[in-house]
NUZA-955920 format. One record per residue (C-alpha): residue in one letter; x, y, z. Coordinates in steps of 0.2 Angstrom, whole numbers. Layout:
% NUZA-955920
<"A"; <X; Y; Z>> ...
This chain:
% NUZA-955920
<"M"; <-453; -139; -1644>> <"S"; <-462; -149; -1631>> <"D"; <-450; -161; -1621>> <"F"; <-462; -175; -1626>> <"L"; <-459; -172; -1645>> <"V"; <-440; -171; -1642>> <"R"; <-441; -187; -1632>> <"L"; <-451; -196; -1645>> <"F"; <-439; -191; -1659>> <"L"; <-424; -196; -1649>> <"R"; <-432; -213; -1647>> <"D"; <-435; -216; -1665>> <"E"; <-418; -210; -1671>> <"A"; <-410; -222; -1683>> <"Y"; <-391; -223; -1683>> <"D"; <-379; -231; -1695>> <"D"; <-362; -235; -1688>> <"G"; <-364; -220; -1677>> <"V"; <-371; -209; -1690>> <"L"; <-389; -202; -1689>> <"V"; <-399; -206; -1703>> <"L"; <-410; -192; -1709>> <"T"; <-426; -193; -1720>> <"N"; <-439; -180; -1726>> <"K"; <-449; -184; -1711>> <"N"; <-435; -181; -1698>> <"F"; <-424; -168; -1706>> <"E"; <-431; -152; -1698>> <"L"; <-434; -160; -1681>> <"A"; <-416; -165; -1681>> <"L"; <-410; -147; -1684>> <"K"; <-420; -142; -1670>> <"T"; <-415; -156; -1658>> <"H"; <-396; -157; -1661>> <"K"; <-387; -141; -1656>> <"Y"; <-372; -146; -1667>> <"L"; <-376; -156; -1682>> <"L"; <-366; -159; -1698>> <"V"; <-376; -167; -1713>> <"E"; <-368; -177; -1727>> <"F"; <-378; -178; -1742>> <"Y"; <-373; -193; -1752>> <"V"; <-378; -206; -1766>> <"P"; <-375; -224; -1763>> <"W"; <-366; -227; -1780>> <"C"; <-353; -213; -1778>> <"C"; <-336; -219; -1776>> <"H"; <-331; -203; -1766>> <"C"; <-346; -206; -1754>> <"K"; <-341; -224; -1751>> <"N"; <-323; -219; -1747>> <"L"; <-329; -205; -1735>> <"K"; <-341; -218; -1726>> <"P"; <-328; -227; -1714>> <"Q"; <-319; -210; -1709>> <"Y"; <-336; -201; -1707>> <"A"; <-342; -215; -1695>> <"R"; <-326; -215; -1685>> <"A"; <-328; -196; -1683>> <"A"; <-346; -198; -1678>> <"K"; <-342; -209; -1664>> <"A"; <-327; -198; -1658>> <"L"; <-338; -182; -1659>> <"Q"; <-352; -190; -1649>> <"K"; <-341; -190; -1634>> <"L"; <-338; -172; -1633>> <"N"; <-347; -160; -1621>> <"P"; <-358; -154; -1629>> <"P"; <-359; -168; -1642>> <"V"; <-358; -165; -1661>> <"T"; <-369; -176; -1671>> <"L"; <-364; -182; -1689>> <"A"; <-379; -186; -1700>> <"K"; <-382; -192; -1718>> <"V"; <-395; -190; -1730>> <"D"; <-397; -202; -1746>> <"G"; <-398; -190; -1760>> <"T"; <-407; -202; -1772>> <"L"; <-422; -204; -1760>> <"E"; <-424; -189; -1750>> <"G"; <-431; -172; -1757>> <"V"; <-422; -162; -1744>> <"T"; <-407; -163; -1756>> <"A"; <-416; -151; -1767>> <"Q"; <-421; -140; -1754>> <"F"; <-402; -136; -1750>> <"N"; <-398; -136; -1769>> <"I"; <-385; -150; -1768>> <"Q"; <-377; -151; -1784>> <"G"; <-363; -164; -1780>> <"F"; <-359; -178; -1769>> <"P"; <-354; -180; -1756>> <"T"; <-358; -163; -1749>> <"L"; <-356; -158; -1731>> <"K"; <-367; -144; -1723>> 
């Protein structure tokens, strides 16, 4: 992957409270760009997902400080087709 594409991707990354927000458009590039990446597949109405959110954000901020950094990301299972690609059956799922 060219340095230009990596810089472009990193510039356009969206974070929510320290957690990288993934979509169908940026999922594959995120896998290639981040050496260590943990993805949460969630749905907004799930009480387990809601309970995980603050702890996941806290962990994301702490893990970004490591060398090399570990990136925590999330995918909204109601909007993104990538959930089907990974055969996600329940929420939250961490992969």
